[in-house]
C-alpha atoms as an extended CHARMM CRD file, in Angstrom:
* protein
*
       225  EXT
         1         1  UNK       CA             92.8800000000       97.6220000000      118.8130000000  PROA      1               0.0000000000
         2         2  UNK       CA             89.5020000000       97.8910000000      120.5770000000  PROA      2               0.0000000000
         3         3  UNK       CA             90.2520000000      101.5300000000      121.4160000000  PROA      3               0.0000000000
         4         4  UNK       CA             91.1340000000      102.2480000000      117.7850000000  PROA      4               0.0000000000
         5         5  UNK       CA             87.9210000000      100.6240000000      116.5520000000  PROA      5               0.0000000000
         6         6  UNK       CA             85.9300000000      102.7090000000      119.0480000000  PROA      6               0.0000000000
         7         7  UNK       CA             87.6110000000      105.8760000000      117.8000000000  PROA      7               0.0000000000
         8         8  UNK       CA             86.6240000000      104.9940000000      114.2450000000  PROA      8               0.0000000000
         9         9  UNK       CA             83.0570000000      104.7380000000      115.4530000000  PROA      9               0.0000000000
        10        10  UNK       CA             83.4440000000      108.1750000000      117.0300000000  PROA      10              0.0000000000
        11        11  UNK       CA             84.4600000000      109.6280000000      113.6620000000  PROA      11              0.0000000000
        12        12  UNK       CA             80.7950000000      110.2100000000      112.9700000000  PROA      12              0.0000000000
        13        13  UNK       CA             81.0800000000      113.0320000000      115.5000000000  PROA      13              0.0000000000
        14        14  UNK       CA             84.0590000000      114.6770000000      113.7910000000  PROA      14              0.0000000000
        15        15  UNK       CA             83.6840000000      118.1550000000      112.3070000000  PROA      15              0.0000000000
        16        16  UNK       CA             81.9780000000      118.1360000000      108.9060000000  PROA      16              0.0000000000
        17        17  UNK       CA             82.5940000000      114.4190000000      108.3360000000  PROA      17              0.0000000000
        18        18  UNK       CA             80.8170000000      114.2650000000      104.9700000000  PROA      18              0.0000000000
        19        19  UNK       CA             82.6120000000      117.3680000000      103.7100000000  PROA      19              0.0000000000
        20        20  UNK       CA             85.9740000000      115.9600000000      104.8410000000  PROA      20              0.0000000000
        21        21  UNK       CA             85.3130000000      112.6580000000      103.0610000000  PROA      21              0.0000000000
        22        22  UNK       CA             84.2530000000      114.4420000000       99.8650000000  PROA      22              0.0000000000
        23        23  UNK       CA             87.3870000000      116.6220000000       99.9780000000  PROA      23              0.0000000000
        24        24  UNK       CA             89.5330000000      113.5380000000      100.5720000000  PROA      24              0.0000000000
        25        25  UNK       CA             87.9870000000      111.7730000000       97.5710000000  PROA      25              0.0000000000
        26        26  UNK       CA             88.4920000000      114.8570000000       95.3690000000  PROA      26              0.0000000000
        27        27  UNK       CA             92.1600000000      115.0530000000       96.3860000000  PROA      27              0.0000000000
        28        28  UNK       CA             92.5680000000      111.3610000000       95.5670000000  PROA      28              0.0000000000
        29        29  UNK       CA             90.8760000000      111.6530000000       92.1650000000  PROA      29              0.0000000000
        30        30  UNK       CA             92.9290000000      114.7320000000       91.2540000000  PROA      30              0.0000000000
        31        31  UNK       CA             96.0980000000      112.9690000000       92.3360000000  PROA      31              0.0000000000
        32        32  UNK       CA             95.4550000000      109.8570000000       90.2510000000  PROA      32              0.0000000000
        33        33  UNK       CA             94.4440000000      111.9320000000       87.2520000000  PROA      33              0.0000000000
        34        34  UNK       CA             97.5420000000      114.1460000000       87.4270000000  PROA      34              0.0000000000
        35        35  UNK       CA             99.8290000000      111.1720000000       87.9710000000  PROA      35              0.0000000000
        36        36  UNK       CA             98.4270000000      108.7760000000       85.3740000000  PROA      36              0.0000000000
        37        37  UNK       CA             96.9280000000      111.0530000000       82.7040000000  PROA      37              0.0000000000
        38        38  UNK       CA            100.2920000000      111.6400000000       81.0850000000  PROA      38              0.0000000000
        39        39  UNK       CA            103.6170000000      109.8460000000       81.3500000000  PROA      39              0.0000000000
        40        40  UNK       CA            105.2890000000      113.1510000000       80.4950000000  PROA      40              0.0000000000
        41        41  UNK       CA            104.1990000000      114.8480000000       83.7290000000  PROA      41              0.0000000000
        42        42  UNK       CA            107.1480000000      115.7250000000       85.9590000000  PROA      42              0.0000000000
        43        43  UNK       CA            105.2390000000      117.6100000000       88.6470000000  PROA      43              0.0000000000
        44        44  UNK       CA            105.2780000000      115.8040000000       91.9710000000  PROA      44              0.0000000000
        45        45  UNK       CA            101.8300000000      117.2500000000       92.7910000000  PROA      45              0.0000000000
        46        46  UNK       CA             99.9540000000      114.2140000000       91.4250000000  PROA      46              0.0000000000
        47        47  UNK       CA            102.0880000000      111.7530000000       93.3670000000  PROA      47              0.0000000000
        48        48  UNK       CA            101.8860000000      113.9180000000       96.4550000000  PROA      48              0.0000000000
        49        49  UNK       CA             98.0870000000      114.0870000000       96.2600000000  PROA      49              0.0000000000
        50        50  UNK       CA             97.9040000000      110.2890000000       95.9740000000  PROA      50              0.0000000000
        51        51  UNK       CA            100.0310000000      110.1150000000       99.1040000000  PROA      51              0.0000000000
        52        52  UNK       CA             98.1120000000      112.9080000000      100.8280000000  PROA      52              0.0000000000
        53        53  UNK       CA             94.5090000000      111.7860000000      100.6140000000  PROA      53              0.0000000000
        54        54  UNK       CA             94.8090000000      108.8370000000      103.0710000000  PROA      54              0.0000000000
        55        55  UNK       CA             96.7190000000      111.1150000000      105.4770000000  PROA      55              0.0000000000
        56        56  UNK       CA             93.4700000000      113.0240000000      105.8800000000  PROA      56              0.0000000000
        57        57  UNK       CA             91.9590000000      110.0210000000      107.6790000000  PROA      57              0.0000000000
        58        58  UNK       CA             94.5790000000      110.4070000000      110.3870000000  PROA      58              0.0000000000
        59        59  UNK       CA             93.9700000000      114.1440000000      110.5100000000  PROA      59              0.0000000000
        60        60  UNK       CA             90.2540000000      113.5320000000      111.0150000000  PROA      60              0.0000000000
        61        61  UNK       CA             91.1200000000      111.4460000000      114.0600000000  PROA      61              0.0000000000
        62        62  UNK       CA             93.3350000000      114.2640000000      115.3310000000  PROA      62              0.0000000000
        63        63  UNK       CA             90.6240000000      116.9010000000      115.0230000000  PROA      63              0.0000000000
        64        64  UNK       CA             88.2470000000      114.5430000000      116.8160000000  PROA      64              0.0000000000
        65        65  UNK       CA             90.4100000000      115.0630000000      119.9180000000  PROA      65              0.0000000000
        66        66  UNK       CA             89.0830000000      118.6350000000      120.0840000000  PROA      66              0.0000000000
        67        67  UNK       CA             85.5160000000      117.4190000000      120.4630000000  PROA      67              0.0000000000
        68        68  UNK       CA             83.8460000000      117.9690000000      123.8270000000  PROA      68              0.0000000000
        69        69  UNK       CA             83.1300000000      114.2380000000      123.9080000000  PROA      69              0.0000000000
        70        70  UNK       CA             86.8550000000      113.4630000000      123.9320000000  PROA      70              0.0000000000
        71        71  UNK       CA             88.3670000000      116.2680000000      126.0310000000  PROA      71              0.0000000000
        72        72  UNK       CA             87.9310000000      114.4690000000      129.3470000000  PROA      72              0.0000000000
        73        73  UNK       CA             88.4850000000      110.9330000000      128.0650000000  PROA      73              0.0000000000
        74        74  UNK       CA             91.5880000000      108.7690000000      127.8840000000  PROA      74              0.0000000000
        75        75  UNK       CA             91.3830000000      108.8520000000      124.0900000000  PROA      75              0.0000000000
        76        76  UNK       CA             92.4830000000      112.4680000000      123.7670000000  PROA      76              0.0000000000
        77        77  UNK       CA             96.2320000000      111.8250000000      123.8380000000  PROA      77              0.0000000000
        78        78  UNK       CA             95.9450000000      108.7000000000      121.7030000000  PROA      78              0.0000000000
        79        79  UNK       CA             94.0320000000      110.6340000000      119.0560000000  PROA      79              0.0000000000
        80        80  UNK       CA             96.7970000000      113.2500000000      118.9000000000  PROA      80              0.0000000000
        81        81  UNK       CA             99.8860000000      111.0790000000      119.2430000000  PROA      81              0.0000000000
        82        82  UNK       CA             99.1850000000      107.4720000000      118.3290000000  PROA      82              0.0000000000
        83        83  UNK       CA             96.0850000000      106.5610000000      116.3770000000  PROA      83              0.0000000000
        84        84  UNK       CA             96.6410000000      108.9090000000      113.3910000000  PROA      84              0.0000000000
        85        85  UNK       CA            100.0250000000      107.2870000000      112.7220000000  PROA      85              0.0000000000
        86        86  UNK       CA             98.6790000000      103.7670000000      113.1440000000  PROA      86              0.0000000000
        87        87  UNK       CA             96.1400000000      104.5220000000      110.4270000000  PROA      87              0.0000000000
        88        88  UNK       CA             98.3700000000      106.5870000000      108.1240000000  PROA      88              0.0000000000
        89        89  UNK       CA            101.4150000000      104.3350000000      107.9990000000  PROA      89              0.0000000000
        90        90  UNK       CA             99.9840000000      101.3150000000      106.1310000000  PROA      90              0.0000000000
        91        91  UNK       CA             97.6010000000      103.2620000000      103.8760000000  PROA      91              0.0000000000
        92        92  UNK       CA            100.0870000000      105.9490000000      102.8450000000  PROA      92              0.0000000000
        93        93  UNK       CA            102.6480000000      103.1860000000      102.3450000000  PROA      93              0.0000000000
        94        94  UNK       CA            100.3540000000      101.6280000000       99.7570000000  PROA      94              0.0000000000
        95        95  UNK       CA             99.8120000000      105.0150000000       98.1040000000  PROA      95              0.0000000000
        96        96  UNK       CA            103.5670000000      105.5980000000       97.8850000000  PROA      96              0.0000000000
        97        97  UNK       CA            104.0510000000      102.1190000000       96.4150000000  PROA      97              0.0000000000
        98        98  UNK       CA            101.4950000000      102.9140000000       93.6900000000  PROA      98              0.0000000000
        99        99  UNK       CA            103.3880000000      106.0510000000       92.6660000000  PROA      99              0.0000000000
       100       100  UNK       CA            106.7850000000      104.3110000000       92.6970000000  PROA      100             0.0000000000
       101       101  UNK       CA            105.4010000000      101.3990000000       90.6640000000  PROA      101             0.0000000000
       102       102  UNK       CA            103.9750000000      103.8260000000       88.1030000000  PROA      102             0.0000000000
       103       103  UNK       CA            107.2830000000      105.6520000000       87.7450000000  PROA      103             0.0000000000
       104       104  UNK       CA            109.1280000000      102.3370000000       87.4370000000  PROA      104             0.0000000000
       105       105  UNK       CA            106.7320000000      101.4480000000       84.6170000000  PROA      105             0.0000000000
       106       106  UNK       CA            107.5730000000      104.7480000000       82.8810000000  PROA      106             0.0000000000
       107       107  UNK       CA            111.2920000000      103.9860000000       83.2330000000  PROA      107             0.0000000000
       108       108  UNK       CA            110.7480000000      100.6320000000       81.5590000000  PROA      108             0.0000000000
       109       109  UNK       CA            108.4670000000      101.8220000000       78.7430000000  PROA      109             0.0000000000
       110       110  UNK       CA            109.9630000000      105.2630000000       78.1130000000  PROA      110             0.0000000000
       111       111  UNK       CA            108.5330000000      108.7440000000       77.6480000000  PROA      111             0.0000000000
       112       112  UNK       CA            107.7480000000      110.1780000000       74.1920000000  PROA      112             0.0000000000
       113       113  UNK       CA            110.0990000000      112.9070000000       73.0340000000  PROA      113             0.0000000000
       114       114  UNK       CA            113.0850000000      112.1720000000       75.2920000000  PROA      114             0.0000000000
       115       115  UNK       CA            115.8240000000      109.5680000000       75.3190000000  PROA      115             0.0000000000
       116       116  UNK       CA            115.8270000000      106.5800000000       77.6500000000  PROA      116             0.0000000000
       117       117  UNK       CA            118.7380000000      108.0820000000       79.5900000000  PROA      117             0.0000000000
       118       118  UNK       CA            116.8930000000      111.3770000000       80.0840000000  PROA      118             0.0000000000
       119       119  UNK       CA            113.7310000000      109.5480000000       81.0640000000  PROA      119             0.0000000000
       120       120  UNK       CA            115.6270000000      107.4490000000       83.6070000000  PROA      120             0.0000000000
       121       121  UNK       CA            117.1890000000      110.5180000000       85.2130000000  PROA      121             0.0000000000
       122       122  UNK       CA            113.8760000000      112.3630000000       85.1940000000  PROA      122             0.0000000000
       123       123  UNK       CA            111.9660000000      109.5590000000       86.9190000000  PROA      123             0.0000000000
       124       124  UNK       CA            114.7030000000      108.9830000000       89.4870000000  PROA      124             0.0000000000
       125       125  UNK       CA            114.7770000000      112.6970000000       90.3130000000  PROA      125             0.0000000000
       126       126  UNK       CA            110.9740000000      112.7420000000       90.5470000000  PROA      126             0.0000000000
       127       127  UNK       CA            110.9600000000      109.9650000000       93.1310000000  PROA      127             0.0000000000
       128       128  UNK       CA            113.7460000000      111.6540000000       95.1020000000  PROA      128             0.0000000000
       129       129  UNK       CA            111.9800000000      115.0350000000       95.2890000000  PROA      129             0.0000000000
       130       130  UNK       CA            108.6880000000      113.3340000000       96.1550000000  PROA      130             0.0000000000
       131       131  UNK       CA            110.4280000000      111.6680000000       99.0920000000  PROA      131             0.0000000000
       132       132  UNK       CA            111.7790000000      115.0040000000      100.2780000000  PROA      132             0.0000000000
       133       133  UNK       CA            108.3880000000      116.7130000000      100.1630000000  PROA      133             0.0000000000
       134       134  UNK       CA            106.7140000000      113.7170000000      101.8500000000  PROA      134             0.0000000000
       135       135  UNK       CA            109.2200000000      113.8580000000      104.7120000000  PROA      135             0.0000000000
       136       136  UNK       CA            108.6230000000      117.5420000000      105.4020000000  PROA      136             0.0000000000
       137       137  UNK       CA            104.8540000000      117.2250000000      104.9840000000  PROA      137             0.0000000000
       138       138  UNK       CA            104.7520000000      114.4720000000      107.6030000000  PROA      138             0.0000000000
       139       139  UNK       CA            106.7600000000      116.6350000000      109.9890000000  PROA      139             0.0000000000
       140       140  UNK       CA            104.4010000000      119.5270000000      109.2260000000  PROA      140             0.0000000000
       141       141  UNK       CA            101.3490000000      117.4400000000      110.0970000000  PROA      141             0.0000000000
       142       142  UNK       CA            102.9760000000      116.6100000000      113.4190000000  PROA      142             0.0000000000
       143       143  UNK       CA            103.1510000000      120.2460000000      114.5220000000  PROA      143             0.0000000000
       144       144  UNK       CA            100.5710000000      122.2170000000      112.5200000000  PROA      144             0.0000000000
       145       145  UNK       CA             97.7480000000      121.7810000000      115.0200000000  PROA      145             0.0000000000
       146       146  UNK       CA             99.9250000000      123.2980000000      117.7380000000  PROA      146             0.0000000000
       147       147  UNK       CA            101.9050000000      125.9220000000      115.7830000000  PROA      147             0.0000000000
       148       148  UNK       CA             99.8660000000      126.4740000000      112.6420000000  PROA      148             0.0000000000
       149       149  UNK       CA            101.2080000000      129.7930000000      111.3440000000  PROA      149             0.0000000000
       150       150  UNK       CA            104.9030000000      129.1140000000      111.9700000000  PROA      150             0.0000000000
       151       151  UNK       CA            104.7470000000      125.5600000000      110.6010000000  PROA      151             0.0000000000
       152       152  UNK       CA            102.8030000000      126.6600000000      107.5100000000  PROA      152             0.0000000000
       153       153  UNK       CA            105.3120000000      129.4130000000      106.6910000000  PROA      153             0.0000000000
       154       154  UNK       CA            108.2660000000      127.0380000000      107.0500000000  PROA      154             0.0000000000
       155       155  UNK       CA            106.5240000000      124.3290000000      105.0250000000  PROA      155             0.0000000000
       156       156  UNK       CA            105.6880000000      126.7490000000      102.1890000000  PROA      156             0.0000000000
       157       157  UNK       CA            109.3270000000      127.8880000000      102.0590000000  PROA      157             0.0000000000
       158       158  UNK       CA            110.4390000000      124.2610000000      101.8230000000  PROA      158             0.0000000000
       159       159  UNK       CA            107.9360000000      123.5020000000       99.0510000000  PROA      159             0.0000000000
       160       160  UNK       CA            109.1500000000      126.4940000000       97.0290000000  PROA      160             0.0000000000
       161       161  UNK       CA            112.7590000000      125.4000000000       97.5490000000  PROA      161             0.0000000000
       162       162  UNK       CA            111.9910000000      121.8390000000       96.4360000000  PROA      162             0.0000000000
       163       163  UNK       CA            110.1030000000      123.0070000000       93.3410000000  PROA      163             0.0000000000
       164       164  UNK       CA            112.9800000000      125.3590000000       92.4920000000  PROA      164             0.0000000000
       165       165  UNK       CA            115.5090000000      122.5630000000       92.8240000000  PROA      165             0.0000000000
       166       166  UNK       CA            113.3400000000      120.2370000000       90.7670000000  PROA      166             0.0000000000
       167       167  UNK       CA            112.5790000000      122.5650000000       87.8610000000  PROA      167             0.0000000000
       168       168  UNK       CA            115.5840000000      124.9110000000       87.6930000000  PROA      168             0.0000000000
       169       169  UNK       CA            117.8590000000      123.4650000000       85.0170000000  PROA      169             0.0000000000
       170       170  UNK       CA            120.6790000000      125.8800000000       85.8410000000  PROA      170             0.0000000000
       171       171  UNK       CA            121.1390000000      124.3380000000       89.2810000000  PROA      171             0.0000000000
       172       172  UNK       CA            121.5330000000      120.9080000000       87.7250000000  PROA      172             0.0000000000
       173       173  UNK       CA            120.2680000000      119.1120000000       90.8240000000  PROA      173             0.0000000000
       174       174  UNK       CA            118.1820000000      116.6000000000       88.8960000000  PROA      174             0.0000000000
       175       175  UNK       CA            121.2620000000      115.1870000000       87.2060000000  PROA      175             0.0000000000
       176       176  UNK       CA            122.7780000000      114.6500000000       90.6540000000  PROA      176             0.0000000000
       177       177  UNK       CA            119.8030000000      113.1530000000       92.4990000000  PROA      177             0.0000000000
       178       178  UNK       CA            118.5990000000      111.2690000000       89.4110000000  PROA      178             0.0000000000
       179       179  UNK       CA            121.6440000000      109.0690000000       88.8370000000  PROA      179             0.0000000000
       180       180  UNK       CA            120.0100000000      105.9220000000       90.2140000000  PROA      180             0.0000000000
       181       181  UNK       CA            116.3080000000      105.0960000000       90.2400000000  PROA      181             0.0000000000
       182       182  UNK       CA            116.8620000000      102.3290000000       92.7850000000  PROA      182             0.0000000000
       183       183  UNK       CA            118.7460000000      104.7000000000       95.0970000000  PROA      183             0.0000000000
       184       184  UNK       CA            115.9980000000      107.3050000000       94.7900000000  PROA      184             0.0000000000
       185       185  UNK       CA            113.3800000000      104.7110000000       95.7290000000  PROA      185             0.0000000000
       186       186  UNK       CA            115.4310000000      103.5940000000       98.7360000000  PROA      186             0.0000000000
       187       187  UNK       CA            115.9590000000      107.1890000000       99.8860000000  PROA      187             0.0000000000
       188       188  UNK       CA            112.2710000000      107.9920000000       99.4810000000  PROA      188             0.0000000000
       189       189  UNK       CA            111.1900000000      104.9400000000      101.4860000000  PROA      189             0.0000000000
       190       190  UNK       CA            113.6750000000      105.8810000000      104.2310000000  PROA      190             0.0000000000
       191       191  UNK       CA            112.4250000000      109.4920000000      104.2240000000  PROA      191             0.0000000000
       192       192  UNK       CA            108.8400000000      108.2300000000      104.4080000000  PROA      192             0.0000000000
       193       193  UNK       CA            109.5350000000      106.0160000000      107.4310000000  PROA      193             0.0000000000
       194       194  UNK       CA            111.7340000000      108.6630000000      109.0430000000  PROA      194             0.0000000000
       195       195  UNK       CA            109.0740000000      111.3330000000      108.4710000000  PROA      195             0.0000000000
       196       196  UNK       CA            106.4750000000      109.2170000000      110.2590000000  PROA      196             0.0000000000
       197       197  UNK       CA            108.8640000000      108.5640000000      113.1310000000  PROA      197             0.0000000000
       198       198  UNK       CA            109.8700000000      112.2230000000      113.5180000000  PROA      198             0.0000000000
       199       199  UNK       CA            106.2380000000      113.3480000000      113.2840000000  PROA      199             0.0000000000
       200       200  UNK       CA            105.2320000000      110.8130000000      115.9330000000  PROA      200             0.0000000000
       201       201  UNK       CA            108.0190000000      111.9110000000      118.2850000000  PROA      201             0.0000000000
       202       202  UNK       CA            107.2520000000      115.6060000000      117.7730000000  PROA      202             0.0000000000
       203       203  UNK       CA            103.5260000000      115.0880000000      118.3570000000  PROA      203             0.0000000000
       204       204  UNK       CA            104.3560000000      113.4780000000      121.6920000000  PROA      204             0.0000000000
       205       205  UNK       CA            106.8040000000      116.2510000000      122.6250000000  PROA      205             0.0000000000
       206       206  UNK       CA            104.3400000000      119.0540000000      121.8760000000  PROA      206             0.0000000000
       207       207  UNK       CA            101.2380000000      117.2350000000      123.1350000000  PROA      207             0.0000000000
       208       208  UNK       CA            100.9120000000      119.4450000000      126.2130000000  PROA      208             0.0000000000
       209       209  UNK       CA            101.2840000000      122.6380000000      124.1780000000  PROA      209             0.0000000000
       210       210  UNK       CA             98.1150000000      124.6060000000      123.5310000000  PROA      210             0.0000000000
       211       211  UNK       CA             96.2970000000      124.0120000000      120.2820000000  PROA      211             0.0000000000
       212       212  UNK       CA             96.6060000000      126.7030000000      117.6360000000  PROA      212             0.0000000000
       213       213  UNK       CA             93.8210000000      129.2550000000      117.9900000000  PROA      213             0.0000000000
       214       214  UNK       CA             93.2300000000      129.1180000000      114.2450000000  PROA      214             0.0000000000
       215       215  UNK       CA             92.8110000000      125.3250000000      114.2910000000  PROA      215             0.0000000000
       216       216  UNK       CA             90.4790000000      125.5310000000      117.2880000000  PROA      216             0.0000000000
       217       217  UNK       CA             88.2820000000      128.1620000000      115.6300000000  PROA      217             0.0000000000
       218       218  UNK       CA             88.3280000000      126.2660000000      112.3590000000  PROA      218             0.0000000000
       219       219  UNK       CA             87.3680000000      122.9380000000      113.9400000000  PROA      219             0.0000000000
       220       220  UNK       CA             85.0210000000      124.1130000000      116.7000000000  PROA      220             0.0000000000
       221       221  UNK       CA             83.3970000000      126.4440000000      114.1920000000  PROA      221             0.0000000000
       222       222  UNK       CA             82.5870000000      123.4740000000      111.9900000000  PROA      222             0.0000000000
       223       223  UNK       CA             80.9510000000      121.6680000000      114.8840000000  PROA      223             0.0000000000
       224       224  UNK       CA             78.9670000000      124.8000000000      115.6480000000  PROA      224             0.0000000000
       225       225  UNK       CA             77.7090000000      124.8410000000      112.0830000000  PROA      225             0.0000000000
């Protein structure tokens, strides 16, 4: 715990700290607005942004490991493999709970223009797809600093596939994954915990791999500025 507290103090040395905080706040505001502005919204982007903005705290700790102050210290590995997950897990858990609670409220109170049965299926499917995208995003964050281009390409393909499955009525996937709201919540929570576990394991496995040149230039460049 003392080491973690010290690393938080070192955050003041992270690349473009103020800019990162501002961006994190903007992501959070956009997420809450998109999620709560309309009960008719079926895009998982709002819920994902609410989940995403606290993840950025963990990512700030990760980028701190590239600082010259950390390179020769015992904190380097912890900042890449342990501390980000210790921070992300409870905060993102709260964010996910907020989104699930909101969708449960919509199930209870209904959505204008559609039947209760359609609303139930829609909200259950929403939670399911959100869980899927959260799982893959967590895995992505575990490898992107080492294999940025490859991981980004794969992640983008997955996002397109999820959005296609969510919005393509001809595939009929929503009627399958949206049969039970409770089951969707359980699956999403499992995917969330599993995503954190897989990301943690992968980050330890690839720890000794070289950092992505793009991420180095991006981060070191910010310190230089």
